[in-house]
N, C-alpha and C positions, 0 to 999 in steps of 0.2 A: 041672229044668224048669218049675217051677211059677215062679221068678222070671224064667224066659225068656217064660214066657206073660204075664207081668205086663207086661213090658216091651214086647211086641207089643202089648197092648191100651192102653197108656198112650200108646204112638205113634202107633196109630189114632186116639185119640180127640183127639191134638195135631192129626193133619191135619185131621179132621174140623173141629174147630172154628177151624182156618184157612180153611177153606173157605166163599166166600161172606160174607167179613168186610168190611165197610164201613170203609175206609182213608182215605177223606178225603169231605166234604161242605163245602159253601159257596156263596159269591157265584159267579156265573157267570166262570170260568176262560178268558178269551178271547185273552189275550196272556200273555207272560214267563213266569218258570220258577216254579215251586212245589217245595216239598219236602213229600212224600207219605210219613211215615214206614210204613216195611214193604213199601212197593209194588216193592222189590227182591226179596223174597220169593216174587214169583210169576212164573209163567211166562204166565198169561191173567188177565187183569181184565177187568171191564167198565165202561163208561164212559156215564154219562148224558148225552146231549145235549139242552141244556135248550130249544133253538129248534124243535128236530123232535120233542121228545118221543121219543126213541127210544133204546135200550139198545144199545150196540155192544160186543161181544165184540172184545177186542184181544190179540193174542198177540205175547209178546216176540220181536223178530228182532234179537239182539246188542244195542245199544243205543236198540233203538227199541220202541214198541208199535205197532202199525197197525190200522187198523179202518175200515169204511166203511159209512155211514148213507144211505139213499135217501128222497127225500121226492117228492111228486107235486103238482101243480096242476091248474087247468083246463086250460092250455096248454103245459106243460112238465114234465119229469121231473128232477130235481136227483140227482147224486150227491156226497156229500160224504165227503172223507177225512179222518180225525183220525189225526195221529201225535202221539205223545209222544216226543220226543229226550232221551236221559239227557244231563245237564251234570254230574251229581255223584252223590254216595251219596244214594239215594233222593230226587233232585232231578231233574225234567223240566220240558223247555220245551215247550207246547203249539202246535203249528202246524196250520193247517186250509185246506183247498182244497176247490172247489166247480167242478162242470162241467155245466152245463145241455143238455139232450137237448130240445130243442123237438119238440113232435107232427108238426111239418111236414118233420122230416127233420134240421135244421140242428142244430149243436152250438155253444155259446160257447166261449171260450178258457177255460182253467184259470186262477182268479181266486183270491185270499185269501179265505176263507168268512168270513162274519159269523155264526158260531155259537160256541158254547164249551161247556164241561163244569160240570156244577154236583155229582157225585158218582162216585166211583171206589170200587168194591168188588173185593175180591182173590177171584178165581174157582178157579183152580188153582195151589197151592202148589209152591213147590219144595222136595221132600222134604230134602235136604240143608241147607236153611236154615232150615227149621221144625224138624227134629229135632237138637237141640243134641248135639255129640257122638255122632253116627253113631246106634248101637243098632238092634236089631230092629225090622223095620217090615213091613206087609204089602207083597207083591211090586206090588200094584196094586189100589187099592181105589175108583180112580177110574174112570168109562167116558172114553173119549176124544170129544171134541167133536167133531163132522163139522162142515165148511163154515167153517173159520177163514180169514180172509183172509190171504194170504200177499204181499202186497205192496200197493202204492197206485200209481195213476197217477203219473206223473212231473210234476214241475214245475220 
């Protein structure tokens, strides 16, 4: 019984230490591929969009991480979509799109956006990837994150 409890506590600590872990930071990633060690161990990440000074929670959807960031100005409101498309193990290609919503009611076409990422943090680890060899673990130690983006506007 004591060994089982110790295993549960060790695994809980592994999961907690994997949460909110900085996976990458650096110069502004606006195009191309980047290998980010450990990113495939997460179902949810947070990306800092440098141009808009906002954090985007991005949820894994197959081989994609997808998130939306909004910004506003005097005459328009922008909706910006950030997608990280899996191209290899721990390797992703960044894709950015934006649409402008004018206060007068008109909209621009969807365009390639001029923003990028300068920091990625692992938020919700995938238990089976963090806990090597399986083992006992608490059934659920993290709360659900409401409001995740389930998709992004098409381009």
